[in-house]
Every structure is written in structure tokens, then in C-alpha cells.
All heavy atoms as a GROMACS GRO file, in nm:
protein
  595
    1ASP      N    1  -7.992  11.955 -14.817
    1ASP     CA    2  -7.883  11.982 -14.911
    1ASP      C    3  -7.750  11.966 -14.840
    1ASP      O    4  -7.740  11.991 -14.723
    1ASP     CB    5  -7.915  12.118 -14.976
    1ASP     CG    6  -7.826  12.234 -14.946
    1ASP    OD1    7  -7.707  12.214 -14.924
    1ASP    OD2    8  -7.878  12.345 -14.951
    2ASN      N    9  -7.651  11.916 -14.910
    2ASN     CA   10  -7.525  11.877 -14.848
    2ASN      C   11  -7.431  11.991 -14.818
    2ASN      O   12  -7.330  11.971 -14.754
    2ASN     CB   13  -7.452  11.776 -14.938
    2ASN     CG   14  -7.510  11.639 -14.923
    2ASN    OD1   15  -7.575  11.609 -14.823
    2ASN    ND2   16  -7.489  11.554 -15.021
    3ASN      N   17  -7.460  12.112 -14.866
    3ASN     CA   18  -7.368  12.223 -14.843
    3ASN      C   19  -7.401  12.301 -14.717
    3ASN      O   20  -7.329  12.393 -14.682
    3ASN     CB   21  -7.371  12.319 -14.963
    3ASN     CG   22  -7.314  12.252 -15.086
    3ASN    OD1   23  -7.224  12.170 -15.075
    3ASN    ND2   24  -7.368  12.285 -15.200
    4ASN      N   25  -7.507  12.264 -14.651
    4ASN     CA   26  -7.546  12.336 -14.531
    4ASN      C   27  -7.568  12.238 -14.417
    4ASN      O   28  -7.600  12.123 -14.437
    4ASN     CB   29  -7.677  12.414 -14.554
    4ASN     CG   30  -7.658  12.524 -14.654
    4ASN    OD1   31  -7.571  12.609 -14.639
    4ASN    ND2   32  -7.740  12.524 -14.758
    5THR      N   33  -7.550  12.290 -14.297
    5THR     CA   34  -7.591  12.218 -14.179
    5THR      C   35  -7.679  12.315 -14.102
    5THR      O   36  -7.674  12.435 -14.125
    5THR     CB   37  -7.469  12.169 -14.098
    5THR    OG1   38  -7.515  12.083 -13.994
    5THR    CG2   39  -7.389  12.283 -14.039
    6TYR      N   40  -7.761  12.265 -14.015
    6TYR     CA   41  -7.856  12.351 -13.945
    6TYR      C   42  -7.841  12.336 -13.796
    6TYR      O   43  -7.819  12.226 -13.747
    6TYR     CB   44  -8.000  12.317 -13.986
    6TYR     CG   45  -8.028  12.354 -14.130
    6TYR    CD1   46  -7.996  12.270 -14.234
    6TYR    CD2   47  -8.085  12.478 -14.160
    6TYR    CE1   48  -8.018  12.305 -14.366
    6TYR    CE2   49  -8.108  12.514 -14.292
    6TYR     CZ   50  -8.076  12.428 -14.394
    6TYR     OH   51  -8.099  12.465 -14.523
    7ALA      N   52  -7.850  12.446 -13.726
    7ALA     CA   53  -7.844  12.442 -13.580
    7ALA      C   54  -7.976  12.495 -13.527
    7ALA      O   55  -8.028  12.595 -13.576
    7ALA     CB   56  -7.730  12.530 -13.529
    8LEU      N   57  -8.030  12.428 -13.429
    8LEU     CA   58  -8.153  12.473 -13.365
    8LEU      C   59  -8.117  12.577 -13.260
    8LEU      O   60  -8.034  12.552 -13.173
    8LEU     CB   61  -8.224  12.355 -13.298
    8LEU     CG   62  -8.351  12.391 -13.220
    8LEU    CD1   63  -8.457  12.449 -13.312
    8LEU    CD2   64  -8.405  12.269 -13.148
    9LEU      N   65  -8.176  12.694 -13.271
    9LEU     CA   66  -8.154  12.798 -13.170
    9LEU      C   67  -8.270  12.793 -13.072
    9LEU      O   68  -8.378  12.843 -13.100
    9LEU     CB   69  -8.147  12.937 -13.237
    9LEU     CG   70  -8.042  12.956 -13.346
    9LEU    CD1   71  -8.032  13.102 -13.385
    9LEU    CD2   72  -7.905  12.906 -13.304
   10SER      N   73  -8.247  12.726 -12.961
   10SER     CA   74  -8.355  12.716 -12.863
   10SER      C   75  -8.384  12.854 -12.807
   10SER      O   76  -8.294  12.937 -12.794
   10SER     CB   77  -8.317  12.619 -12.751
   10SER     OG   78  -8.194  12.658 -12.695
   11ASN      N   79  -8.506  12.881 -12.778
   11ASN     CA   80  -8.552  13.010 -12.723
   11ASN      C   81  -8.543  13.125 -12.822
   11ASN      O   82  -8.563  13.239 -12.784
   11ASN     CB   83  -8.476  13.048 -12.595
   11ASN     CG   84  -8.485  12.940 -12.491
   11ASN    OD1   85  -8.589  12.876 -12.478
   11ASN    ND2   86  -8.378  12.918 -12.418
   12ALA      N   87  -8.509  13.098 -12.948
   12ALA     CA   88  -8.509  13.205 -13.047
   12ALA      C   89  -8.653  13.234 -13.088
   12ALA      O   90  -8.739  13.146 -13.079
   12ALA     CB   91  -8.427  13.164 -13.169
   13GLN      N   92  -8.676  13.354 -13.133
   13GLN     CA   93  -8.809  13.388 -13.183
   13GLN      C   94  -8.808  13.375 -13.334
   13GLN      O   95  -8.723  13.434 -13.401
   13GLN     CB   96  -8.847  13.531 -13.143
   13GLN     CG   97  -8.867  13.545 -12.993
   13GLN     CD   98  -8.913  13.686 -12.959
   13GLN    OE1   99  -8.854  13.783 -13.001
   13GLN    NE2  100  -9.019  13.694 -12.881
   14SER      N  101  -8.899  13.297 -13.387
   14SER     CA  102  -8.899  13.272 -13.531
   14SER      C  103  -8.914  13.402 -13.607
   14SER      O  104  -8.990  13.490 -13.568
   14SER     CB  105  -9.009  13.174 -13.568
   14SER     OG  106  -9.134  13.228 -13.540
   15GLY      N  107  -8.837  13.413 -13.714
   15GLY     CA  108  -8.841  13.532 -13.796
   15GLY      C  109  -8.758  13.647 -13.744
   15GLY      O  110  -8.744  13.748 -13.812
   16SER      N  111  -8.700  13.634 -13.625
   16SER     CA  112  -8.617  13.741 -13.570
   16SER      C  113  -8.474  13.727 -13.621
   16SER      O  114  -8.428  13.618 -13.651
   16SER     CB  115  -8.615  13.735 -13.417
   16SER     OG  116  -8.742  13.766 -13.367
   17SER      N  117  -8.404  13.839 -13.629
   17SER     CA  118  -8.264  13.836 -13.669
   17SER      C  119  -8.175  13.821 -13.547
   17SER      O  120  -8.200  13.883 -13.444
   17SER     CB  121  -8.227  13.966 -13.741
   17SER     OG  122  -8.285  13.968 -13.869
   18TYR      N  123  -8.073  13.740 -13.562
   18TYR     CA  124  -7.979  13.717 -13.453
   18TYR      C  125  -7.837  13.738 -13.503
   18TYR      O  126  -7.806  13.707 -13.618
   18TYR     CB  127  -7.993  13.574 -13.398
   18TYR     CG  128  -8.118  13.558 -13.316
   18TYR    CD1  129  -8.240  13.533 -13.376
   18TYR    CD2  130  -8.114  13.576 -13.178
   18TYR    CE1  131  -8.355  13.524 -13.301
   18TYR    CE2  132  -8.230  13.567 -13.103
   18TYR     CZ  133  -8.350  13.540 -13.165
   18TYR     OH  134  -8.464  13.533 -13.091
   19ASP      N  135  -7.753  13.791 -13.414
   19ASP     CA  136  -7.610  13.796 -13.440
   19ASP      C  137  -7.555  13.662 -13.397
   19ASP      O  138  -7.572  13.623 -13.280
   19ASP     CB  139  -7.544  13.908 -13.359
   19ASP     CG  140  -7.600  14.044 -13.398
   19ASP    OD1  141  -7.615  14.069 -13.520
   19ASP    OD2  142  -7.628  14.124 -13.309
   20VAL      N  143  -7.492  13.591 -13.489
   20VAL     CA  144  -7.450  13.454 -13.461
   20VAL      C  145  -7.299  13.443 -13.478
   20VAL      O  146  -7.242  13.497 -13.573
   20VAL     CB  147  -7.520  13.356 -13.558
   20VAL    CG1  148  -7.476  13.213 -13.531
   20VAL    CG2  149  -7.671  13.368 -13.545
   21MET      N  150  -7.235  13.377 -13.383
   21MET     CA  151  -7.093  13.345 -13.393
   21MET      C  152  -7.077  13.195 -13.384
   21MET      O  153  -7.133  13.131 -13.295
   21MET     CB  154  -7.013  13.409 -13.279
   21MET     CG  155  -6.982  13.554 -13.298
   21MET     SD  156  -6.861  13.614 -13.176
   21MET     CE  157  -6.928  13.559 -13.021
   22ILE      N  158  -6.999  13.139 -13.475
   22ILE     CA  159  -6.961  12.999 -13.469
   22ILE      C  160  -6.816  12.996 -13.421
   22ILE      O  161  -6.730  13.061 -13.480
   22ILE     CB  162  -6.970  12.931 -13.607
   22ILE    CG1  163  -7.107  12.953 -13.671
   22ILE    CG2  164  -6.934  12.784 -13.597
   22ILE    CD1  165  -7.220  12.884 -13.603
   23ILE      N  166  -6.791  12.922 -13.315
   23ILE     CA  167  -6.659  12.919 -13.251
   23ILE      C  168  -6.609  12.776 -13.251
   23ILE      O  169  -6.682  12.683 -13.214
   23ILE     CB  170  -6.670  12.973 -13.106
   23ILE    CG1  171  -6.724  13.117 -13.110
   23ILE    CG2  172  -6.536  12.966 -13.035
   23ILE    CD1  173  -6.773  13.168 -12.978
   24ASP      N  174  -6.484  12.755 -13.293
   24ASP     CA  175  -6.432  12.618 -13.296
   24ASP      C  176  -6.382  12.577 -13.157
   24ASP      O  177  -6.384  12.655 -13.062
   24ASP     CB  178  -6.326  12.600 -13.405
   24ASP     CG  179  -6.193  12.667 -13.375
   24ASP    OD1  180  -6.174  12.719 -13.262
   24ASP    OD2  181  -6.108  12.669 -13.465
   25HIS      N  182  -6.336  12.452 -13.147
   25HIS     CA  183  -6.298  12.397 -13.016
   25HIS      C  184  -6.181  12.471 -12.952
   25HIS      O  185  -6.162  12.465 -12.832
   25HIS     CB  186  -6.267  12.247 -13.028
   25HIS     CG  187  -6.150  12.220 -13.117
   25HIS    ND1  188  -6.021  12.215 -13.072
   25HIS    CD2  189  -6.142  12.202 -13.252
   25HIS    CE1  190  -5.938  12.194 -13.174
   25HIS    NE2  191  -6.010  12.185 -13.284
   26SER      N  192  -6.102  12.545 -13.032
   26SER     CA  193  -5.990  12.619 -12.974
   26SER      C  194  -6.025  12.764 -12.944
   26SER      O  195  -5.941  12.842 -12.904
   26SER     CB  196  -5.868  12.612 -13.066
   26SER     OG  197  -5.896  12.677 -13.189
   27GLY      N  198  -6.151  12.801 -12.968
   27GLY     CA  199  -6.197  12.934 -12.932
   27GLY      C  200  -6.189  13.036 -13.045
   27GLY      O  201  -6.220  13.152 -13.024
   28ARG      N  202  -6.148  12.993 -13.163
   28ARG     CA  203  -6.142  13.086 -13.276
   28ARG      C  204  -6.281  13.108 -13.334
   28ARG      O  205  -6.359  13.013 -13.348
   28ARG     CB  206  -6.052  13.032 -13.388
   28ARG     CG  207  -5.905  13.040 -13.354
   28ARG     CD  208  -5.823  12.988 -13.470
   28ARG     NE  209  -5.874  12.856 -13.507
   28ARG     CZ  210  -5.840  12.791 -13.616
   28ARG    NH1  211  -5.755  12.842 -13.701
   28ARG    NH2  212  -5.888  12.670 -13.641
   29ILE      N  213  -6.310  13.232 -13.370
   29ILE     CA  214  -6.438  13.263 -13.436
   29ILE      C  215  -6.424  13.225 -13.583
   29ILE      O  216  -6.339  13.278 -13.654
   29ILE     CB  217  -6.474  13.411 -13.421
   29ILE    CG1  218  -6.495  13.444 -13.272
   29ILE    CG2  219  -6.600  13.444 -13.501
   29ILE    CD1  220  -6.511  13.592 -13.244
   30ILE      N  221  -6.506  13.130 -13.627
   30ILE     CA  222  -6.501  13.081 -13.764
   30ILE      C  223  -6.594  13.162 -13.853
   30ILE      O  224  -6.566  13.188 -13.969
   30ILE     CB  225  -6.544  12.932 -13.769
   30ILE    CG1  226  -6.455  12.848 -13.677
   30ILE    CG2  227  -6.543  12.878 -13.911
   30ILE    CD1  228  -6.309  12.854 -13.708
   31LEU      N  229  -6.705  13.202 -13.798
   31LEU     CA  230  -6.808  13.270 -13.875
   31LEU      C  231  -6.881  13.365 -13.783
   31LEU      O  232  -6.911  13.330 -13.669
   31LEU     CB  233  -6.905  13.165 -13.931
   31LEU     CG  234  -7.021  13.211 -14.017
   31LEU    CD1  235  -6.970  13.274 -14.145
   31LEU    CD2  236  -7.110  13.093 -14.051
   32GLN      N  237  -6.906  13.485 -13.832
   32GLN     CA  238  -6.982  13.581 -13.753
   32GLN      C  239  -7.073  13.655 -13.850
   32GLN      O  240  -7.026  13.714 -13.947
   32GLN     CB  241  -6.887  13.678 -13.683
   32GLN     CG  242  -6.957  13.773 -13.589
   32GLN     CD  243  -6.857  13.845 -13.498
   32GLN    OE1  244  -6.738  13.848 -13.524
   32GLN    NE2  245  -6.908  13.903 -13.392
   33GLU      N  246  -7.201  13.647 -13.828
   33GLU     CA  247  -7.295  13.712 -13.919
   33GLU      C  248  -7.428  13.732 -13.850
   33GLU      O  249  -7.454  13.679 -13.744
   33GLU     CB  250  -7.314  13.628 -14.046
   33GLU     CG  251  -7.382  13.495 -14.022
   33GLU     CD  252  -7.406  13.417 -14.151
   33GLU    OE1  253  -7.358  13.459 -14.257
   33GLU    OE2  254  -7.472  13.313 -14.143
   34THR      N  255  -7.512  13.810 -13.914
   34THR     CA  256  -7.648  13.829 -13.868
   34THR      C  257  -7.739  13.754 -13.964
   34THR      O  258  -7.724  13.766 -14.086
   34THR     CB  259  -7.685  13.979 -13.866
   34THR    OG1  260  -7.596  14.045 -13.777
   34THR    CG2  261  -7.828  14.000 -13.819
   35GLN      N  262  -7.827  13.673 -13.910
   35GLN     CA  263  -7.916  13.596 -13.996
   35GLN      C  264  -8.052  13.582 -13.928
   35GLN      O  265  -8.059  13.572 -13.806
   35GLN     CB  266  -7.858  13.457 -14.024
   35GLN     CG  267  -7.931  13.383 -14.134
   35GLN     CD  268  -7.878  13.243 -14.157
   35GLN    OE1  269  -7.950  13.146 -14.135
   35GLN    NE2  270  -7.752  13.231 -14.198
   36LYS      N  271  -8.155  13.582 -14.009
   36LYS     CA  272  -8.290  13.554 -13.956
   36LYS      C  273  -8.304  13.404 -13.936
   36LYS      O  274  -8.260  13.325 -14.019
   36LYS     CB  275  -8.394  13.599 -14.058
   36LYS     CG  276  -8.455  13.731 -14.023
   36LYS     CD  277  -8.577  13.758 -14.108
   36LYS     CE  278  -8.638  13.885 -14.057
   36LYS     NZ  279  -8.708  13.961 -14.155
   37VAL      N  280  -8.366  13.366 -13.827
   37VAL     CA  281  -8.397  13.225 -13.809
   37VAL      C  282  -8.529  13.196 -13.879
   37VAL      O  283  -8.612  13.284 -13.895
   37VAL     CB  284  -8.406  13.186 -13.659
   37VAL    CG1  285  -8.271  13.200 -13.593
   37VAL    CG2  286  -8.510  13.266 -13.585
   38ASN      N  287  -8.545  13.073 -13.924
   38ASN     CA  288  -8.670  13.038 -13.991
   38ASN      C  289  -8.779  13.005 -13.890
   38ASN      O  290  -8.758  13.015 -13.769
   38ASN     CB  291  -8.647  12.926 -14.093
   38ASN     CG  292  -8.616  12.792 -14.028
   38ASN    OD1  293  -8.641  12.769 -13.911
   38ASN    ND2  294  -8.561  12.702 -14.107
   39SER      N  295  -8.893  12.969 -13.938
   39SER     CA  296  -9.008  12.953 -13.849
   39SER      C  297  -8.992  12.838 -13.749
   39SER      O  298  -9.058  12.837 -13.647
   39SER     CB  299  -9.136  12.933 -13.930
   39SER     OG  300  -9.123  12.821 -14.013
   40GLN      N  301  -8.901  12.745 -13.778
   40GLN     CA  302  -8.876  12.637 -13.680
   40GLN      C  303  -8.755  12.667 -13.593
   40GLN      O  304  -8.704  12.578 -13.526
   40GLN     CB  305  -8.854  12.503 -13.752
   40GLN     CG  306  -8.980  12.442 -13.808
   40GLN     CD  307  -9.016  12.500 -13.943
   40GLN    OE1  308  -8.929  12.526 -14.027
   40GLN    NE2  309  -9.143  12.521 -13.967
   41ASN      N  310  -8.706  12.792 -13.596
   41ASN     CA  311  -8.590  12.834 -13.515
   41ASN      C  312  -8.460  12.768 -13.557
   41ASN      O  313  -8.370  12.751 -13.476
   41ASN     CB  314  -8.612  12.811 -13.365
   41ASN     CG  315  -8.720  12.900 -13.310
   41ASN    OD1  316  -8.778  12.980 -13.383
   41ASN    ND2  317  -8.747  12.889 -13.182
   42TYR      N  318  -8.449  12.734 -13.685
   42TYR     CA  319  -8.323  12.680 -13.733
   42TYR      C  320  -8.241  12.787 -13.802
   42TYR      O  321  -8.294  12.873 -13.872
   42TYR     CB  322  -8.346  12.563 -13.829
   42TYR     CG  323  -8.377  12.435 -13.756
   42TYR    CD1  324  -8.508  12.397 -13.732
   42TYR    CD2  325  -8.274  12.355 -13.708
   42TYR    CE1  326  -8.536  12.281 -13.662
   42TYR    CE2  327  -8.302  12.239 -13.638
   42TYR     CZ  328  -8.432  12.202 -13.616
   42TYR     OH  329  -8.459  12.088 -13.547
   43TYR      N  330  -8.113  12.778 -13.780
   43TYR     CA  331  -8.016  12.870 -13.839
   43TYR      C  332  -7.930  12.791 -13.937
   43TYR      O  333  -7.879  12.685 -13.903
   43TYR     CB  334  -7.932  12.929 -13.725
   43TYR     CG  335  -7.804  12.993 -13.769
   43TYR    CD1  336  -7.805  13.117 -13.832
   43TYR    CD2  337  -7.682  12.930 -13.749
   43TYR    CE1  338  -7.687  13.176 -13.873
   43TYR    CE2  339  -7.564  12.989 -13.790
   43TYR     CZ  340  -7.567  13.112 -13.852
   43TYR     OH  341  -7.451  13.169 -13.893
   44ARG      N  342  -7.918  12.841 -14.059
   44ARG     CA  343  -7.843  12.770 -14.162
   44ARG      C  344  -7.695  12.805 -14.154
   44ARG      O  345  -7.659  12.921 -14.152
   44ARG     CB  346  -7.897  12.808 -14.300
   44ARG     CG  347  -7.828  12.738 -14.414
   44ARG     CD  348  -7.881  12.786 -14.548
   44ARG     NE  349  -7.880  12.932 -14.560
   44ARG     CZ  350  -7.770  13.005 -14.582
   44ARG    NH1  351  -7.652  12.948 -14.592
   44ARG    NH2  352  -7.780  13.136 -14.592
   45ILE      N  353  -7.610  12.703 -14.147
   45ILE     CA  354  -7.466  12.723 -14.140
   45ILE      C  355  -7.403  12.667 -14.268
   45ILE      O  356  -7.421  12.550 -14.299
   45ILE     CB  357  -7.407  12.648 -14.019
   45ILE    CG1  358  -7.473  12.698 -13.890
   45ILE    CG2  359  -7.256  12.667 -14.013
   45ILE    CD1  360  -7.455  12.603 -13.775
   46PRO      N  361  -7.332  12.750 -14.344
   46PRO     CA  362  -7.267  12.698 -14.465
   46PRO      C  363  -7.152  12.605 -14.428
   46PRO      O  364  -7.056  12.645 -14.364
   46PRO     CB  365  -7.218  12.824 -14.536
   46PRO     CG  366  -7.218  12.931 -14.434
   46PRO     CD  367  -7.311  12.893 -14.324
   47LYS      N  368  -7.162  12.479 -14.468
   47LYS     CA  369  -7.066  12.378 -14.428
   47LYS      C  370  -6.927  12.400 -14.488
   47LYS      O  371  -6.830  12.352 -14.433
   47LYS     CB  372  -7.115  12.240 -14.468
   47LYS     CG  373  -7.190  12.177 -14.356
   47LYS     CD  374  -7.226  12.040 -14.360
   47LYS     CE  375  -7.201  11.914 -14.402
   47LYS     NZ  376  -7.309  11.824 -14.406
   48GLU      N  377  -6.919  12.471 -14.601
   48GLU     CA  378  -6.787  12.487 -14.661
   48GLU      C  379  -6.693  12.568 -14.571
   48GLU      O  380  -6.573  12.563 -14.585
   48GLU     CB  381  -6.795  12.551 -14.800
   48GLU     CG  382  -6.846  12.695 -14.802
   48GLU     CD  383  -6.998  12.704 -14.816
   48GLU    OE1  384  -7.066  12.599 -14.808
   48GLU    OE2  385  -7.048  12.816 -14.835
   49LYS      N  386  -6.748  12.638 -14.473
   49LYS     CA  387  -6.664  12.713 -14.379
   49LYS      C  388  -6.615  12.626 -14.264
   49LYS      O  389  -6.534  12.670 -14.184
   49LYS     CB  390  -6.743  12.832 -14.322
   49LYS     CG  391  -6.790  12.928 -14.429
   49LYS     CD  392  -6.818  13.063 -14.368
   49LYS     CE  393  -6.878  13.159 -14.468
   49LYS     NZ  394  -6.782  13.221 -14.556
   50LEU      N  395  -6.667  12.505 -14.253
   50LEU     CA  396  -6.640  12.422 -14.136
   50LEU      C  397  -6.568  12.293 -14.174
   50LEU      O  398  -6.607  12.226 -14.268
   50LEU     CB  399  -6.771  12.386 -14.066
   50LEU     CG  400  -6.863  12.502 -14.028
   50LEU    CD1  401  -6.991  12.447 -13.969
   50LEU    CD2  402  -6.796  12.596 -13.931
   51THR      N  403  -6.466  12.259 -14.098
   51THR     CA  404  -6.408  12.125 -14.109
   51THR      C  405  -6.479  12.038 -14.006
   51THR      O  406  -6.554  12.088 -13.922
   51THR     CB  407  -6.257  12.130 -14.079
   51THR    OG1  408  -6.237  12.190 -13.951
   51THR    CG2  409  -6.184  12.212 -14.184
   52SER      N  410  -6.454  11.908 -14.008
   52SER     CA  411  -6.523  11.824 -13.910
   52SER      C  412  -6.470  11.854 -13.770
   52SER      O  413  -6.353  11.886 -13.751
   52SER     CB  414  -6.506  11.677 -13.944
   52SER     OG  415  -6.371  11.641 -13.940
   53GLY      N  416  -6.558  11.847 -13.674
   53GLY     CA  417  -6.520  11.874 -13.536
   53GLY      C  418  -6.635  11.933 -13.457
   53GLY      O  419  -6.747  11.943 -13.505
   54LEU      N  420  -6.604  11.972 -13.335
   54LEU     CA  421  -6.704  12.026 -13.244
   54LEU      C  422  -6.699  12.178 -13.245
   54LEU      O  423  -6.592  12.237 -13.241
   54LEU     CB  424  -6.676  11.974 -13.101
   54LEU     CG  425  -6.778  12.010 -12.994
   54LEU    CD1  426  -6.914  11.947 -13.024
   54LEU    CD2  427  -6.728  11.966 -12.858
   55TYR      N  428  -6.815  12.239 -13.251
   55TYR     CA  429  -6.826  12.385 -13.255
   55TYR      C  430  -6.926  12.431 -13.151
   55TYR      O  431  -7.016  12.358 -13.113
   55TYR     CB  432  -6.875  12.432 -13.393
   55TYR     CG  433  -6.775  12.406 -13.502
   55TYR    CD1  434  -6.774  12.283 -13.567
   55TYR    CD2  435  -6.683  12.503 -13.539
   55TYR    CE1  436  -6.681  12.258 -13.667
   55TYR    CE2  437  -6.591  12.478 -13.639
   55TYR     CZ  438  -6.590  12.355 -13.702
   55TYR     OH  439  -6.498  12.331 -13.801
   56SER      N  440  -6.910  12.556 -13.110
   56SER     CA  441  -7.010  12.621 -13.027
   56SER      C  442  -7.078  12.727 -13.110
   56SER      O  443  -7.015  12.789 -13.196
   56SER     CB  444  -6.945  12.690 -12.906
   56SER     OG  445  -6.892  12.595 -12.818
   57ILE      N  446  -7.203  12.748 -13.084
   57ILE     CA  447  -7.276  12.857 -13.150
   57ILE      C  448  -7.326  12.950 -13.040
   57ILE      O  449  -7.384  12.906 -12.942
   57ILE     CB  450  -7.388  12.801 -13.239
   57ILE    CG1  451  -7.458  12.914 -13.312
   57ILE    CG2  452  -7.487  12.718 -13.161
   57ILE    CD1  453  -7.546  12.866 -13.426
   58VAL      N  454  -7.294  13.077 -13.055
   58VAL     CA  455  -7.337  13.178 -12.959
   58VAL      C  456  -7.421  13.277 -13.037
   58VAL      O  457  -7.381  13.320 -13.145
   58VAL     CB  458  -7.215  13.250 -12.897
   58VAL    CG1  459  -7.261  13.360 -12.801
   58VAL    CG2  460  -7.125  13.152 -12.825
   59TYR      N  461  -7.537  13.311 -12.987
   59TYR     CA  462  -7.621  13.402 -13.063
   59TYR      C  463  -7.691  13.500 -12.971
   59TYR      O  464  -7.714  13.472 -12.854
   59TYR     CB  465  -7.721  13.326 -13.149
   59TYR     CG  466  -7.807  13.225 -13.077
   59TYR    CD1  467  -7.938  13.253 -13.045
   59TYR    CD2  468  -7.756  13.100 -13.043
   59TYR    CE1  469  -8.016  13.160 -12.981
   59TYR    CE2  470  -7.833  13.007 -12.978
   59TYR     CZ  471  -7.965  13.037 -12.947
   59TYR     OH  472  -8.041  12.945 -12.883
   60SER      N  473  -7.716  13.617 -13.025
   60SER     CA  474  -7.778  13.721 -12.944
   60SER      C  475  -7.870  13.806 -13.030
   60SER      O  476  -7.857  13.810 -13.152
   60SER     CB  477  -7.670  13.809 -12.879
   60SER     OG  478  -7.594  13.874 -12.979
   61ASN      N  479  -7.960  13.871 -12.964
   61ASN     CA  480  -8.057  13.958 -13.029
   61ASN      C  481  -8.052  14.091 -12.956
   61ASN      O  482  -8.080  14.096 -12.837
   61ASN     CB  483  -8.196  13.895 -13.017
   61ASN     CG  484  -8.300  13.971 -13.094
   61ASN    OD1  485  -8.281  14.086 -13.129
   61ASN    ND2  486  -8.412  13.907 -13.118
   62ASN      N  487  -8.009  14.197 -13.025
   62ASN     CA  488  -7.995  14.329 -12.962
   62ASN      C  489  -7.903  14.325 -12.841
   62ASN      O  490  -7.926  14.392 -12.742
   62ASN     CB  491  -8.131  14.384 -12.920
   62ASN     CG  492  -8.223  14.403 -13.039
   62ASN    OD1  493  -8.178  14.437 -13.148
   62ASN    ND2  494  -8.350  14.379 -13.019
   63GLY      N  495  -7.800  14.241 -12.848
   63GLY     CA  496  -7.704  14.235 -12.739
   63GLY      C  497  -7.749  14.159 -12.617
   63GLY      O  498  -7.675  14.151 -12.519
   64VAL      N  499  -7.868  14.101 -12.620
   64VAL     CA  500  -7.914  14.022 -12.506
   64VAL      C  501  -7.945  13.880 -12.551
   64VAL      O  502  -7.932  13.849 -12.669
   64VAL     CB  503  -8.040  14.084 -12.439
   64VAL    CG1  504  -8.005  14.216 -12.373
   64VAL    CG2  505  -8.150  14.104 -12.541
   65ASN      N  506  -7.984  13.796 -12.459
   65ASN     CA  507  -8.020  13.657 -12.485
   65ASN      C  508  -7.905  13.579 -12.545
   65ASN      O  509  -7.923  13.504 -12.638
   65ASN     CB  510  -8.139  13.648 -12.582
   65ASN     CG  511  -8.262  13.715 -12.528
   65ASN    OD1  512  -8.274  13.734 -12.408
   65ASN    ND2  513  -8.352  13.752 -12.616
   66ARG      N  514  -7.786  13.598 -12.493
   66ARG     CA  515  -7.675  13.519 -12.544
   66ARG      C  516  -7.692  13.375 -12.499
   66ARG      O  517  -7.696  13.347 -12.381
   66ARG     CB  518  -7.541  13.572 -12.493
   66ARG     CG  519  -7.497  13.691 -12.570
   66ARG     CD  520  -7.349  13.716 -12.547
   66ARG     NE  521  -7.302  13.811 -12.645
   66ARG     CZ  522  -7.252  13.779 -12.763
   66ARG    NH1  523  -7.240  13.654 -12.800
   66ARG    NH2  524  -7.212  13.872 -12.845
   67LEU      N  525  -7.704  13.288 -12.595
   67LEU     CA  526  -7.726  13.148 -12.565
   67LEU      C  527  -7.620  13.069 -12.637
   67LEU      O  528  -7.563  13.114 -12.736
   67LEU     CB  529  -7.866  13.107 -12.613
   67LEU     CG  530  -7.975  13.187 -12.543
   67LEU    CD1  531  -8.099  13.194 -12.629
   67LEU    CD2  532  -8.007  13.128 -12.408
   68ASN      N  533  -7.595  12.952 -12.590
   68ASN     CA  534  -7.483  12.877 -12.641
   68ASN      C  535  -7.526  12.732 -12.659
   68ASN      O  536  -7.583  12.674 -12.570
   68ASN     CB  537  -7.370  12.884 -12.538
   68ASN     CG  538  -7.237  12.850 -12.596
   68ASN    OD1  539  -7.228  12.794 -12.704
   68ASN    ND2  540  -7.133  12.886 -12.526
   69SER      N  541  -7.501  12.677 -12.775
   69SER     CA  542  -7.522  12.535 -12.792
   69SER      C  543  -7.405  12.480 -12.870
   69SER      O  544  -7.330  12.553 -12.932
   69SER     CB  545  -7.656  12.505 -12.862
   69SER     OG  546  -7.651  12.548 -12.995
   70LYS      N  547  -7.388  12.350 -12.864
   70LYS     CA  548  -7.276  12.286 -12.933
   70LYS      C  549  -7.332  12.200 -13.046
   70LYS      O  550  -7.442  12.149 -13.037
   70LYS     CB  551  -7.194  12.202 -12.836
   70LYS     CG  552  -7.127  12.286 -12.730
   70LYS     CD  553  -7.020  12.206 -12.660
   70LYS     CE  554  -6.955  12.280 -12.547
   70LYS     NZ  555  -6.907  12.412 -12.579
   71PHE      N  556  -7.252  12.187 -13.151
   71PHE     CA  557  -7.292  12.095 -13.257
   71PHE      C  558  -7.167  12.034 -13.317
   71PHE      O  559  -7.057  12.086 -13.301
   71PHE     CB  560  -7.378  12.165 -13.363
   71PHE     CG  561  -7.304  12.271 -13.443
   71PHE    CD1  562  -7.249  12.241 -13.566
   71PHE    CD2  563  -7.292  12.399 -13.393
   71PHE    CE1  564  -7.182  12.338 -13.638
   71PHE    CE2  565  -7.226  12.496 -13.465
   71PHE     CZ  566  -7.170  12.466 -13.587
   72PHE      N  567  -7.186  11.922 -13.381
   72PHE     CA  568  -7.074  11.848 -13.435
   72PHE      C  569  -7.090  11.839 -13.587
   72PHE      O  570  -7.198  11.812 -13.637
   72PHE     CB  571  -7.073  11.706 -13.375
   72PHE     CG  572  -6.947  11.631 -13.408
   72PHE    CD1  573  -6.830  11.656 -13.338
   72PHE    CD2  574  -6.947  11.536 -13.507
   72PHE    CE1  575  -6.714  11.587 -13.368
   72PHE    CE2  576  -6.831  11.467 -13.539
   72PHE     CZ  577  -6.715  11.491 -13.468
   73VAL      N  578  -6.981  11.867 -13.658
   73VAL     CA  579  -6.980  11.854 -13.803
   73VAL      C  580  -6.901  11.728 -13.837
   73VAL      O  581  -6.791  11.710 -13.789
   73VAL     CB  582  -6.916  11.978 -13.869
   73VAL    CG1  583  -6.902  11.959 -14.018
   73VAL    CG2  584  -6.997  12.102 -13.838
   74ARG      N  585  -6.958  11.642 -13.920
   74ARG     CA  586  -6.890  11.519 -13.961
   74ARG      C  587  -6.801  11.542 -14.081
   74ARG      O  588  -6.832  11.619 -14.166
   74ARG     CB  589  -6.992  11.411 -13.997
   74ARG     CG  590  -7.071  11.369 -13.878
   74ARG     CD  591  -7.159  11.249 -13.910
   74ARG     NE  592  -7.255  11.229 -13.805
   74ARG     CZ  593  -7.225  11.183 -13.685
   74ARG    NH1  594  -7.101  11.153 -13.654
   74ARG    NH2  595  -7.319  11.166 -13.595
   0.00000   0.00000   0.00000
């Protein structure tokens, strides 16, 4: 569906809830929420909150396992 983009959370446990922050290239927090990852460890990001560009995703579970990946929105 065109209104969402998906980010793969490597090392996430499927079905677990994560605190997720989406951060733009200038360091501003665009989105901060808690969401369950699906069984393939994908996290759904609503695209209407994002303009095109490079973003970082930081996620944690119970304050640990902070991991960071980058993704690009067209």
C-alpha cells in the first residue's frame, strides 16, 4: 500500500513491542511511538509523516537493544 513504508528491524523479536524513533537527517525526531513488529520483523512507518530523504530509525525494547538503521524515502 502506498501510504506506508516498512523498515526491517534486524535482531528484533517478532511480536515484541518496541519503542521506535524516526529521526531525520538533521537530528529532529519525526515520529516516536511504540509498535509491535510483525512476524517478519518489519515495522510499519506511515509515509504521510515523512518527506523524501534519509532517515534513521532507533528502536529499543525495555530500554535496551538500541539499534539503528537508515532508510530512504522517495
